PLY file of the C-alpha trace (Angstrom):
ply
format ascii 1.0
element vertex 396
property float x
property float y
property float z
element edge 395
property int vertex1
property int vertex2
end_header
9.56 -8.67 -87.51
9.25 -12.19 -87.82
12.55 -14.54 -86.96
12.53 -17.83 -89.05
14.73 -20.95 -88.24
16.59 -22.70 -91.19
15.32 -25.75 -92.22
17.99 -27.87 -90.90
17.19 -26.58 -87.08
14.94 -29.14 -85.33
14.14 -29.46 -81.47
14.36 -32.93 -80.73
11.45 -34.41 -78.51
12.17 -35.62 -75.28
12.90 -39.09 -74.61
11.40 -41.54 -71.87
15.09 -41.99 -71.08
15.69 -37.72 -70.38
12.68 -37.56 -68.40
13.24 -40.57 -66.23
16.99 -39.03 -65.60
15.53 -35.61 -64.76
13.03 -36.82 -62.32
15.87 -39.09 -60.52
17.92 -36.24 -60.12
15.20 -34.11 -58.69
14.53 -36.77 -56.11
18.10 -37.26 -55.07
18.14 -33.31 -54.60
15.02 -33.37 -52.55
16.39 -36.39 -50.49
19.64 -34.50 -49.99
17.97 -31.46 -48.74
16.03 -33.46 -46.18
19.27 -35.12 -45.10
20.65 -31.50 -44.49
17.83 -30.49 -42.29
18.24 -32.43 -39.22
15.31 -33.15 -36.66
15.09 -30.15 -34.15
16.31 -30.71 -30.56
13.91 -28.79 -28.07
14.50 -28.81 -24.12
11.55 -29.23 -22.34
10.21 -28.80 -18.77
7.40 -30.79 -17.30
4.72 -28.75 -15.94
3.75 -29.42 -12.13
1.54 -27.57 -9.86
2.71 -25.66 -6.81
1.24 -23.23 -4.64
2.04 -19.95 -6.15
2.02 -16.26 -4.00
1.03 -13.87 -6.32
2.33 -10.02 -5.34
1.95 -6.77 -7.30
3.91 -3.88 -6.88
2.03 -0.52 -6.41
3.25 2.93 -5.51
2.85 4.87 -2.36
3.94 7.47 0.36
4.41 7.33 3.61
2.57 9.00 6.32
3.49 9.64 10.06
1.12 7.34 12.30
0.20 10.24 14.64
-0.18 14.15 13.74
-0.32 16.61 16.14
-0.39 20.22 15.24
0.09 22.52 18.16
-1.90 25.20 18.49
-2.39 27.65 21.28
-5.76 27.84 23.52
-5.34 31.14 24.78
-4.23 34.31 23.56
-1.08 36.15 24.45
2.48 36.99 23.77
4.94 34.18 23.21
7.78 34.68 26.09
10.19 31.52 25.19
10.58 28.25 23.41
11.21 25.51 25.28
12.20 22.90 22.63
14.84 22.49 20.02
13.69 21.72 16.37
13.81 18.57 15.05
14.41 16.65 18.47
12.27 13.98 20.13
9.88 15.43 22.15
7.15 13.41 24.75
3.69 13.79 25.66
3.30 16.60 28.09
6.48 18.18 27.42
6.53 21.81 27.67
7.13 23.74 24.15
5.97 27.21 24.45
5.48 29.59 27.46
3.05 32.61 26.77
2.75 35.77 28.76
0.74 34.51 31.85
0.42 37.69 34.25
-3.30 38.34 33.13
-4.08 34.66 33.53
-2.86 34.91 37.12
-4.46 37.56 38.30
-7.77 36.24 36.72
-7.23 33.11 38.91
-6.51 34.99 41.80
-9.71 37.13 41.27
-11.72 33.68 40.85
-10.35 32.63 44.22
-11.33 35.65 45.98
-14.70 35.39 44.47
-15.10 32.11 45.74
-14.18 33.00 49.14
-16.69 35.66 49.54
-19.35 33.28 48.06
-18.44 30.64 50.78
-18.70 33.43 53.67
-22.02 34.72 52.35
-23.25 30.76 52.51
-22.29 30.28 56.56
-23.77 34.03 57.00
-27.31 32.74 55.33
-26.93 29.02 56.91
-27.62 30.93 60.40
-29.89 33.20 59.70
-32.11 30.31 57.87
-31.69 27.98 60.95
-32.43 31.11 63.35
-35.48 31.84 61.43
-36.87 28.22 60.97
-36.69 28.51 64.91
-38.64 31.44 65.38
-41.02 30.73 62.75
-42.07 27.72 65.03
-42.70 30.13 67.85
-44.46 32.72 66.17
-41.84 35.35 66.37
-41.18 35.47 62.40
-43.75 34.60 59.76
-43.21 31.16 57.99
-42.91 33.52 54.94
-39.80 35.22 56.08
-38.29 31.90 57.16
-39.23 30.46 53.73
-37.17 33.81 52.24
-34.30 32.93 54.28
-33.82 29.52 53.22
-34.23 30.42 49.60
-31.10 33.32 50.39
-29.15 30.28 51.79
-29.74 28.06 48.79
-29.01 31.13 46.45
-25.72 31.36 47.92
-24.72 27.76 47.95
-25.34 27.82 44.19
-23.29 31.16 44.13
-20.44 29.03 45.76
-20.55 26.25 43.05
-20.64 29.31 40.35
-17.59 30.61 41.80
-15.77 27.30 41.93
-16.06 26.85 38.41
-14.96 30.33 37.50
-12.03 29.59 39.52
-11.00 26.14 37.67
-11.70 27.93 34.21
-9.34 30.59 35.47
-6.77 27.68 36.64
-7.11 26.06 33.27
-6.68 29.22 31.01
-3.84 29.75 33.24
-2.38 26.06 32.62
-2.72 27.16 28.66
0.04 29.55 28.92
2.47 26.59 29.02
1.95 24.60 26.06
2.81 21.03 25.80
2.95 18.79 22.97
-0.10 16.54 22.92
1.98 13.31 21.68
5.36 11.54 21.97
6.92 12.07 18.33
9.64 14.45 16.20
8.76 18.11 16.18
9.58 20.06 13.33
10.54 23.82 13.04
8.55 26.59 15.05
5.96 28.56 13.00
6.44 31.28 15.95
9.23 33.09 17.53
9.66 34.98 20.94
7.40 37.89 21.37
4.84 36.73 18.71
1.03 37.29 19.31
-1.04 33.99 19.05
-4.75 33.61 19.74
-6.73 30.77 20.57
-8.57 30.69 17.33
-5.55 30.93 14.56
-5.12 28.88 11.62
-1.37 28.60 11.60
0.12 26.05 13.76
3.01 26.78 16.37
4.81 23.54 15.23
3.96 20.07 14.22
4.72 16.76 16.21
4.84 13.64 14.35
5.09 9.93 15.65
7.51 8.14 13.20
7.37 4.72 14.70
5.37 3.01 13.23
5.12 4.69 9.60
2.11 4.23 7.59
2.32 3.54 3.81
-0.51 4.59 1.92
-0.93 2.38 -1.26
-3.06 3.17 -4.38
-5.07 0.28 -5.94
-7.42 0.65 -9.10
-10.80 -0.24 -7.97
-11.27 -2.88 -10.65
-8.10 -4.73 -9.66
-9.44 -4.68 -5.61
-12.74 -6.16 -7.08
-10.97 -8.84 -9.25
-8.98 -9.70 -6.21
-11.95 -10.22 -3.90
-13.91 -12.26 -6.16
-10.88 -14.37 -6.75
-10.58 -14.92 -2.84
-14.49 -15.55 -2.75
-14.56 -18.24 -5.51
-11.61 -20.03 -4.12
-8.94 -19.18 -6.94
-7.03 -17.53 -4.23
-6.25 -18.01 -0.81
-5.85 -14.67 1.45
-3.06 -14.67 4.00
-1.36 -11.74 6.07
1.59 -11.75 4.33
3.97 -8.96 4.69
4.46 -5.88 2.71
7.96 -5.11 1.35
8.83 -1.56 0.93
11.22 -0.25 -1.73
12.71 2.93 -0.96
13.23 5.79 -3.85
17.05 4.71 -4.77
15.79 1.26 -5.65
16.86 -0.59 -2.08
14.93 -2.45 -0.02
13.52 -1.31 3.55
14.68 -4.21 5.75
11.78 -4.24 7.94
8.53 -5.79 6.67
5.29 -4.19 7.22
1.72 -5.30 7.93
-1.23 -4.56 5.41
-4.18 -2.95 7.05
-8.06 -3.33 5.72
-8.68 -1.24 2.16
-10.44 2.32 2.55
-14.23 1.42 1.88
-14.25 4.41 -0.53
-13.01 4.69 -4.01
-11.74 7.81 -4.98
-14.34 9.45 -7.64
-11.45 11.08 -9.52
-8.81 8.36 -9.82
-10.91 5.12 -9.57
-8.40 4.02 -6.91
-8.88 2.57 -2.98
-6.20 3.66 -0.59
-4.71 0.58 1.02
-2.74 0.96 4.13
0.47 -0.72 5.39
1.87 -0.21 8.77
5.67 -0.79 8.67
8.07 -0.67 11.84
10.27 2.29 11.78
12.94 2.11 14.88
15.59 3.73 13.79
13.99 6.59 11.65
14.75 6.15 8.46
11.56 6.43 6.88
10.26 9.99 6.64
6.84 11.43 6.55
6.13 12.19 2.57
8.29 9.98 0.85
7.35 8.33 -2.23
8.03 4.47 -2.38
7.07 1.20 -4.16
5.35 -1.44 -1.91
5.12 -5.10 -2.74
1.79 -6.02 -1.99
0.87 -10.07 -1.53
-2.39 -10.45 -3.80
-2.82 -13.99 -2.20
-2.00 -17.41 -2.93
-2.92 -19.63 -5.94
-3.15 -23.43 -4.25
-2.51 -25.39 -7.74
-0.60 -22.66 -9.99
1.58 -23.68 -12.79
4.81 -21.94 -13.62
6.24 -21.74 -17.06
9.47 -19.46 -17.86
8.41 -16.14 -19.84
10.60 -17.06 -23.11
8.21 -20.19 -23.73
5.03 -18.45 -24.04
4.48 -16.36 -27.26
1.43 -14.33 -28.13
-0.46 -13.23 -31.33
-1.23 -9.80 -32.35
-4.40 -9.96 -30.29
-2.49 -10.66 -27.44
-3.49 -14.29 -27.02
-0.90 -16.59 -25.53
-0.10 -20.12 -26.37
2.90 -22.50 -25.64
4.65 -25.54 -27.70
3.87 -28.93 -26.06
5.86 -32.01 -26.91
2.94 -34.84 -27.05
3.58 -38.58 -26.34
5.02 -39.17 -29.91
7.46 -36.41 -29.66
5.41 -34.01 -32.34
5.08 -30.46 -31.16
1.41 -29.03 -30.51
0.39 -25.26 -29.83
-1.73 -24.94 -26.73
-3.55 -21.66 -26.28
-2.93 -20.86 -22.43
-4.13 -17.98 -20.16
-1.10 -16.09 -18.66
-2.28 -12.75 -17.09
-0.10 -12.98 -14.11
3.96 -12.51 -14.24
5.82 -13.95 -11.25
9.07 -13.27 -11.56
10.69 -14.63 -14.53
7.92 -16.78 -15.25
4.26 -16.63 -16.21
1.23 -18.20 -14.21
-0.56 -20.44 -16.20
-4.39 -20.69 -15.03
-5.69 -22.34 -18.07
-4.62 -24.52 -20.72
-2.19 -26.43 -19.33
-2.27 -29.70 -17.12
0.38 -31.24 -14.74
2.84 -33.67 -16.81
2.42 -31.63 -20.07
6.16 -31.37 -21.68
6.25 -27.58 -22.49
9.09 -26.09 -24.70
11.45 -23.57 -23.30
14.83 -24.43 -25.35
14.93 -24.59 -29.31
12.06 -22.34 -30.14
13.83 -20.59 -33.26
13.89 -23.91 -35.12
10.62 -25.81 -33.40
7.48 -25.54 -35.43
4.05 -26.67 -34.87
3.60 -30.16 -36.29
7.10 -31.35 -36.25
8.52 -34.27 -34.94
11.43 -33.23 -32.56
13.91 -34.64 -30.38
12.72 -33.91 -27.16
15.46 -33.56 -24.11
15.12 -31.94 -20.63
15.83 -28.08 -20.62
19.35 -27.20 -19.47
21.09 -30.51 -20.73
24.40 -30.62 -21.93
25.38 -30.81 -25.43
26.90 -34.40 -24.82
23.54 -35.41 -23.08
21.23 -33.80 -26.21
23.60 -35.60 -28.88
23.51 -33.34 -32.36
21.56 -30.46 -32.65
21.59 -29.47 -29.17
18.93 -26.79 -27.70
21.09 -24.24 -27.11
20.07 -20.95 -26.21
15.79 -20.60 -26.68
14.20 -18.17 -28.68
11.07 -16.80 -28.13
8.48 -14.69 -29.94
0 1
1 2
2 3
3 4
4 5
5 6
6 7
7 8
8 9
9 10
10 11
11 12
12 13
13 14
14 15
15 16
16 17
17 18
18 19
19 20
20 21
21 22
22 23
23 24
24 25
25 26
26 27
27 28
28 29
29 30
30 31
31 32
32 33
33 34
34 35
35 36
36 37
37 38
38 39
39 40
40 41
41 42
42 43
43 44
44 45
45 46
46 47
47 48
48 49
49 50
50 51
51 52
52 53
53 54
54 55
55 56
56 57
57 58
58 59
59 60
60 61
61 62
62 63
63 64
64 65
65 66
66 67
67 68
68 69
69 70
70 71
71 72
72 73
73 74
74 75
75 76
76 77
77 78
78 79
79 80
80 81
81 82
82 83
83 84
84 85
85 86
86 87
87 88
88 89
89 90
90 91
91 92
92 93
93 94
94 95
95 96
96 97
97 98
98 99
99 100
100 101
101 102
102 103
103 104
104 105
105 106
106 107
107 108
108 109
109 110
110 111
111 112
112 113
113 114
114 115
115 116
116 117
117 118
118 119
119 120
120 121
121 122
122 123
123 124
124 125
125 126
126 127
127 128
128 129
129 130
130 131
131 132
132 133
133 134
134 135
135 136
136 137
137 138
138 139
139 140
140 141
141 142
142 143
143 144
144 145
145 146
146 147
147 148
148 149
149 150
150 151
151 152
152 153
153 154
154 155
155 156
156 157
157 158
158 159
159 160
160 161
161 162
162 163
163 164
164 165
165 166
166 167
167 168
168 169
169 170
170 171
171 172
172 173
173 174
174 175
175 176
176 177
177 178
178 179
179 180
180 181
181 182
182 183
183 184
184 185
185 186
186 187
187 188
188 189
189 190
190 191
191 192
192 193
193 194
194 195
195 196
196 197
197 198
198 199
199 200
200 201
201 202
202 203
203 204
204 205
205 206
206 207
207 208
208 209
209 210
210 211
211 212
212 213
213 214
214 215
215 216
216 217
217 218
218 219
219 220
220 221
221 222
222 223
223 224
224 225
225 226
226 227
227 228
228 229
229 230
230 231
231 232
232 233
233 234
234 235
235 236
236 237
237 238
238 239
239 240
240 241
241 242
242 243
243 244
244 245
245 246
246 247
247 248
248 249
249 250
250 251
251 252
252 253
253 254
254 255
255 256
256 257
257 258
258 259
259 260
260 261
261 262
262 263
263 264
264 265
265 266
266 267
267 268
268 269
269 270
270 271
271 272
272 273
273 274
274 275
275 276
276 277
277 278
278 279
279 280
280 281
281 282
282 283
283 284
284 285
285 286
286 287
287 288
288 289
289 290
290 291
291 292
292 293
293 294
294 295
295 296
296 297
297 298
298 299
299 300
300 301
301 302
302 303
303 304
304 305
305 306
306 307
307 308
308 309
309 310
310 311
311 312
312 313
313 314
314 315
315 316
316 317
317 318
318 319
319 320
320 321
321 322
322 323
323 324
324 325
325 326
326 327
327 328
328 329
329 330
330 331
331 332
332 333
333 334
334 335
335 336
336 337
337 338
338 339
339 340
340 341
341 342
342 343
343 344
344 345
345 346
346 347
347 348
348 349
349 350
350 351
351 352
352 353
353 354
354 355
355 356
356 357
357 358
358 359
359 360
360 361
361 362
362 363
363 364
364 365
365 366
366 367
367 368
368 369
369 370
370 371
371 372
372 373
373 374
374 375
375 376
376 377
377 378
378 379
379 380
380 381
381 382
382 383
383 384
384 385
385 386
386 387
387 388
388 389
389 390
390 391
391 392
392 393
393 394
394 395
């Protein structure tokens, strides 16, 4: 179906006056829109270099600095326990008494054997001297004199053997009183009075641990360790003996700082980590063996680092970092930077910025690359910034 217009209906062609009026109205609307969109106000900080200490927080586990498992060195029946479980013991303090009667008898037997050997030595000495004289006078043969001398020497060797047997018996008798090898805190007893113990048993009688100082064994990935060592060798980082801060399982910070020991030279083939050990003083015994803690470890110092608030750094889908910088004409430029290390609420910028650059940290919601902006110091009051203050910053 087709619609036909009446012959009296006509569309009047646009006159030049109408076109001009239309263009004028559009231009006025565009000008009004530009007037309604004020120049963005951004707050900036001035980039500056400063020494920046890098720290990392790693998981660790506490371990006693000395551990001694108390085991018997002779076999026998335990007749008494001489300590209180959980108490502090000193090196050499008696802990257990083992039945010593058999070992005392062995000592007495060895002592008697020594006395008999010494008596034989004296008799053989006199005989050897007499035979030596008779041999010179022809009363006995030289062979008999030599045999007497040999018997004397053998009796002297027998005295040495008897003396060694007596010393061994005395040592075994001493082992019947089991003493603590180190000073520290002793745990629960694994044996009771009346138990039979042997000198080759696998189960210890008790365990003594030295808790001051305490070790904190920290695991660091082998890749991070190699990167750290290369950064120090290249001069990007300056190594220092910075303290190690221990964070307890409840989130509180242990009040005494520790020191870092050299790392282990072996990489764990199963986890790919290296063990780093910190020595932490523990005078009150607050740290106990086996605790899982966090350790804040210094990785060195960047001599000329630049810190930028994290809110000023944006990243693209591939993780590349960039910031907005106000140039000398107050125009906003985007700079690609390297920001791999967080330092508190900031990023450490190792590439892409230089001292004196004005980095936008406030007003990022309205700021766009290539725009001209009103630049004010970050944190300016509304009265100082004028219309359109930076307000709260926004990052992406």
